N, C-alpha and C positions, 0 to 999 in steps of 0.2 A: 593549612587546609582543614576545614571543619567538616563535621558530618553533614552540615547543610550544603556545602559546596560540592562535595564528592558525588552525590547521586546525580547531579545535573551536569557533570562533565561528559565530554564526548567519549565514545567507545575507544577511539585512538588514544585519548588522554589516559583513560583507564589502563589500556594495554601498556603504555609507556611506564606508568607507575608500577604496574605489576612486573614488567620485564626488567625494570631497574631495581626491583625488590624493595620499593618504598611502601607498597602495600601488598598483601597476598590475595590471591583469588578467593580464598575462604573468607577473609575479612570483608572484601567487597560484596560477595554473595550474601553474607549474613546481614550486612547493612541493608541490602535490597529486601531481604526476607523480612526484616523488622519493619521497613517502610510499607511493604505489602500487607503485613499484618495490621498496620494502622490504617492504611488508606484504601485497601481493596474493598472493605465493607461500604465505603463511601462512593467509590468510582466503579466498582465491579469490572475491573480491568482484566483480571485472570479468572478463567473458568476452572482450571485445575493447576495445582502446584506440584513441583517435583522436588520436594524439600530434601528427602534422604538421598535421592539420586544425584541432585545438584551438588550437595555437600561432598558426596563421594567423588564426583567429577572434578570439583574444585580442589579437593585434596590431592588427587592425582596430578592435576595441572600444576599445583604448587610444587610438588616434588620434581616434576619434569623441568620446570623453569629454574628451580634451584640447581639442577644439574646442568643448566645452560642449554637445554633442549627446547627450543621455541618452535612450535609447529607452524604458526602463522602470525600475521600482525595482530590478530585478535585472540590469541591464545590466552585463556584464563578469564575472558570477558563473559559476563552473564548475558544471555539472549532470551527475549520473549519469542515464543513460537505461536503463530496463528493456529487456531484450533481446527483448520482443515488440512494441516500437515500432519500426517500420522506420525506418532512417536511411540517407540517400543516401550511397553509397560507403563505408559501414561495415558489416562483416559483421553480419547479423541472423539468429539461429538459433532464436528462440523456445525456447531451452533444449533443443533437440532435435538429436540427431545427424543426423536426417533433413534438417535445414536447414543443415548445416555447409557453409561456402563460399558461402552465399547473400548476394549484395551487391545490395541494392535500388538502384533508379534514382531514388527519390524519398523524401521524409520523410513520416511520419505527420502527422496534424493537430497532435497534441500537440508533436511535435518542431518542426514549422513555427512554431508559436506561441512556443515557447521561443526559437528562433533569431530570430524577428521582434522579440522583446524584448531581444535582445542577449545571451542566455544562451549559454554556451560548453559544447559537448558534449564531455565528457571521454572517455566510453566507454560500453560496454554492460554493464549489471549482470547478474549471474548470476541464474538462475531454474531451477526444476525443469522437467522434460520437458513442454513445452506448457502450463506453468502449472497442472498438474493435481494438485498436492500442497501440503500445508502445510509441507513441508520441501523442500530444494533438490536432490534427487537427479536426476541426468541422466547421459547416456552421454558427455558432453563432457569430464568430468574430475571433480575432487573437489567435494564439497558446498561451499556457501558456509558459512563458519564464523562462529560467534557471537563477537564481540570480547570479550564478558564472560567467556567460557569457550570456548576453541577446540575442546573436545570436544563442544560442544553445537551444535545447528542454529541458523542465523539465521532459520529459519522459511520460509514460502513463501506465495505464489509470488514476491513482490517481495523476494527474499532479499538479493541483493547491494545493492539500493538502501538498505534499512534498515541492513544491516551496514556499508555504506560510510559512512553518516552517523555512526553510532556510533563508527566507527574513525577518523574524521577524514580520510577519503579523498574526501569531497565534503561540502558543507554542505546540499545539497538534491538531490532526485532524483525522477524519475517512478516511479509504480507503477501497477498495475492491480489491480482487486479484483473477482473473480468469485465468491468464496465466503469471503473473509476475507484475500485476498492482499496488501492493504495493511495491514490492522489486525493480523493475526497476527504478521508479522515486526516490525512497529512495537512490539508488546507484548514480544516476545522480546528485542528489541535495545535497548529503552529510549528510543525516539524517538516522534515524533508523526506520525500519518498519518490522512488522512480520505478515505473513499470517498464521492463525491458521489451525489446522487440519480441514478437511471438516466435517461440522456438529457441530463444537465447538461453533460457533456464529450463531444465527438464521438469515436467509436471508429474512424474510418477509418484503416486501416493498410495501404494498398496495393490495387491493382486485383485483382479476382478474377472468374473466370467464374461462380462460385457466390457470390452475395452472402449469405453466412451468417455471422453473428457470434454470439459468446457472448451469449445473451439476457439475462444478468443481470450482465454485467461493466461496470465503469466505470474509466477512467483517473483518477488523482488524485495529489496530492502526498504525499511523505514528507519530513519536515523535522526540524530540530533544535528549532524553536519553532513555536508556534501562529501567530504573525504571519507567519513564513516561508511556512507552508502557505496562509494566507489570501491572501497576495500571489500565490503561484504559481497557486492555484485561480482567481483572477480572470484571470490571464494565459491559462489554457488552456480556460476554460469558454466556452460560447456555440455557437450553431447553426453547422453546416457542411453544405451540401447533399450532400456525399459520404456523409454518414451521415443518412439520412432519419429515423432514430429519435432524433436529437439534437433538443432542444426549442428553440423560438424565443423563449423567455422572456428578458427583459433580465437581464444578469449583475449581481448586486449588487456594490457596492463593499465587498467583504468586509473589507479591512483597516480601513476607517474605521468599521465597525460593531462592532469588537471590544470597545469600552468601553461598550456600551449598558447601561442599567439592567436588572438581572435581577429586580427586584421583580415579584411577580405570576406568576413562572414556576412551573408545576406539573410536577413530576418524579416518574416512576415508577421503581421499582427491583425487579429480579428477580434473585435470587442464582443461579438455575439454569435458567431457562426451562422448568422442569418436568421436565427429563430429563438435564441435564448432571451429570457427576461431577467436582466441583470440588475441587482440592487445598486443604487447610486453610489453607496460607499465602496462597494466592491469595484465598480467601474473606476472610481477616483484612485483607489489604491493601485489597480492594475495599470492605469495610464501613468501614474507616478513611477511605477517600476519600469515601464517602457522608456520613459524619459531618462531614468538612471542608466539604462542599458545603452541608449543613444549616446550618453556621455562617455561611453567606452570607445567612441569613434566608430560605432557600428551603425550602418544605415538600416533603418526599419521602415517598411512600407505597409501601410494599412491596406488590407485586401478585402474585396467583396467575396465572401465565402459563404455559400449556402449548403449546410449539411442537414437540412430539415428532413430529408428522406432517409437518413441513416437508420432510423428506428426499424424500417422495413427490411433492411439488410442485416439486422442484428438480432432483434428480439425473438423472431421465429426460430433462429438457429440455436440461441442460448436456451430457450425454454424447451424446445423439443429434445435437445441433447440431454438436458438435465432430467427430464421426464423419462426418456428412454433408458437412462442409466440406472434408474431405481429398481430395486428388487420388488417382486410381486407382493411380498409381505407388507409393504407400506400401503397398499391399496386400502386396507382395512383400518388404517390409522391416520387418515388425512385430517381428521379433526384435531390432531396434535400439532399441526402446522400453524404458524402464526398467519394472520390474514393475508399479508402480501405474498408470502410463500405459497399459500393455498391458491391464490390467484394465478401464480406462475404455473403451478401444477395443473390447474384446469385449462390454462391457455396452451401449455405444452402438449397436453393430452389430445387436443383437437387439431393440432397441426397436421396437414395432409402432405403427401409427397409433392403435390403441386405447390403448396405454400412454401415448402422447404426449397424447392428448385428456384422459385421466384426470388426468395430471399438471397440465395447464392448469386443470382443475377444482379440484384441491387448492390450487394456487397462488391461484386466485381467492378461495377460502375464507380462506386466510391473509391476503390483502390486506384482505379485509373485517374480519377479526378485529383486525388491527393498526391499520387506519384507525379502527376503533371505539375502540381504546385511546387513540389520539392525538386523539380528540375531547375527551377529558378532560385529557390530559397533553401538555405541549410536548416532553418528552424522556423517554427510557428509559435507565436505567443498568444495567450488568451487568459481570461480568468480561469481558475481551476474549476470552481463551482460558482453558480450565479449569486450565491448568498453566503452569509456566515452561518455558523451552527444554529440550527433551529431548535425549538423547544422539543424536549424528549417526547417521542410518540406523535409528533405533529409535523411530518415532512412537508416542505414547501415545493410546489411544482416550479420548475425552473425554466419553463418554456412560455413563449408568448401566448396570449389568450386564445388566438385562433387555432392553436395546436393542442390545447388541453384536452379536448374530447377524444383525440386520436392517439395521443401519447400517454402512457400510464406506467406505473411501477417505477423502478429506480431510473430507467432511461429518461423519464419526465423530470426527474430531480437532478440529473447529471448530464445536461446537454453538451458540455464541453469534453467529457471524458469518454463516454461509451462509443462515439464515432471513431475515436482513435483505436479502441479495441477492435471494432468491426473490421478495420483494415490492417491490424497487426503492427502498428507503428509504436515506437517507444515514446514515452512521455513522463515528465516529472512535475511535481508540485513543490514550489519553493516559497517559504513565507515572504510576504512582501508588505505587510502592514497589519493594522488593527482598525476595527470600526470604533465608533464613539463609545460603545459599551465595553470595549476591551477584548473583543473576540477576534481571533486571527483571520487573515485573508491570504489566499495563496495565488501565485502566478503559475500557470501551466506553460511548460516548455516542451514542445513536441519536435522530434527530429526525424531524419531519414532512417530508413530501415537499417538496422544493425550499426547505427552511429550514435549509440548511447554516450560515447566519449565526448561528442560535440555538446550534447545537452549538459553533461557534467561539467565541462569546461566553462560554459556560460554561467551555470549556476554557481560554480566556485568563485568566479569573478564577482557575481552579484552578491554572494554571501560576504565576501571580503569588504565590499563597498557598503553593504547594509547588513551588518551582523545581527543575528537574532538569538544566538545560542544561549546566552545567559539571561534572556527574558524569561522569567519564571512566573507561572500562575500565582496570583496574589494569595490563594489559600495556603500556600507553602511559605511559611515565615521561619525565621531562625528559632522560633519556639515550637516548631512542629515536632 
């Protein structure tokens, strides 16, 4: 096992090496810190590092493991933490210049649970201004770059988390997904990510005088393998009374369910959701993935699905809630926002009560339409995003020409993902190929409410049939 191989192993492989005492948590952490020192100036994956704290945590983990006290399947493994999860004593900016210098006094629920399982917090991963874009533009510095081609975006908003895993700067990381923010960067960077059902993972991220959250966002894992993601999802899911919207349902043992029989599974496929403008290479890769899944003995039916009205049941809610949650102090500092975030600010500010009520009505119609679809099917397949990673700072609209004047912002770039958020369903992106330029392509797998296990089962089977884990971006060679 070389220093080249080790950073690109899965989190579960790392944990097995640590728990069998073949490597120590401190050794693995220091390897990652060395790689971050070399590659973060190129990729801008991390906004803040937790060097001293991480070494202290890893030292404690090593002592605990040497005593045979293993807290979880990922005890001793380094994690990247998206910068909208508050972290005690580590700068947390939400990707915004507004929050530069913010040092929280507590951890979010997700970070608490990772630490309780013995996970090591390496640092805070890059994200766009308040997570409001499908790419990683903010006023804090450079974009997060895609390891497969550093002139391309790592996606958004969980930009640094996906890029960090692809680049071997961590093996697992947290993400959040309010419109595709786990799935889009996972697709662009060639890793696996799952957004759970709304309410499956608590969203508490610090005290606030205004208890206003993104009404469609969910924390979730980004990982090198499906098994890694299943283990992390089990770790972070479950009710917390600080988030009254989190559900009290028992958390399934996701890892033990990965090998369940898929016979009898009914699967739908939509190539465009009725309005997406899909790149031909993405279409080809997606259709190839669908054929692979049919080879499992699963019947797949192409359906006529039109979700072109989803924007109107989504964008008003997200924009108004974000604007309403801001403190008055930011009113005088709107020039510090990046252009797309400023557009969301201005749009959210003008939303009326009537606009909000109408958006709720559209969302209810979408929920009814997709719930009806899922009375017949267990899963829905589609491309994750309509294109591969675009040039940094030049996002591509992903909707057909007739919709471009009406749809804008990241919903226009992510037509396959934000409708799923609007209705609160779970969805994952799994790598399914590359285009001619070597950029990754993702397949989106959407499931019934609170049935993440079915998504994970299909993805695990697909991963076994078409493994991608040891495909490594060409900039990382044995001489790196």
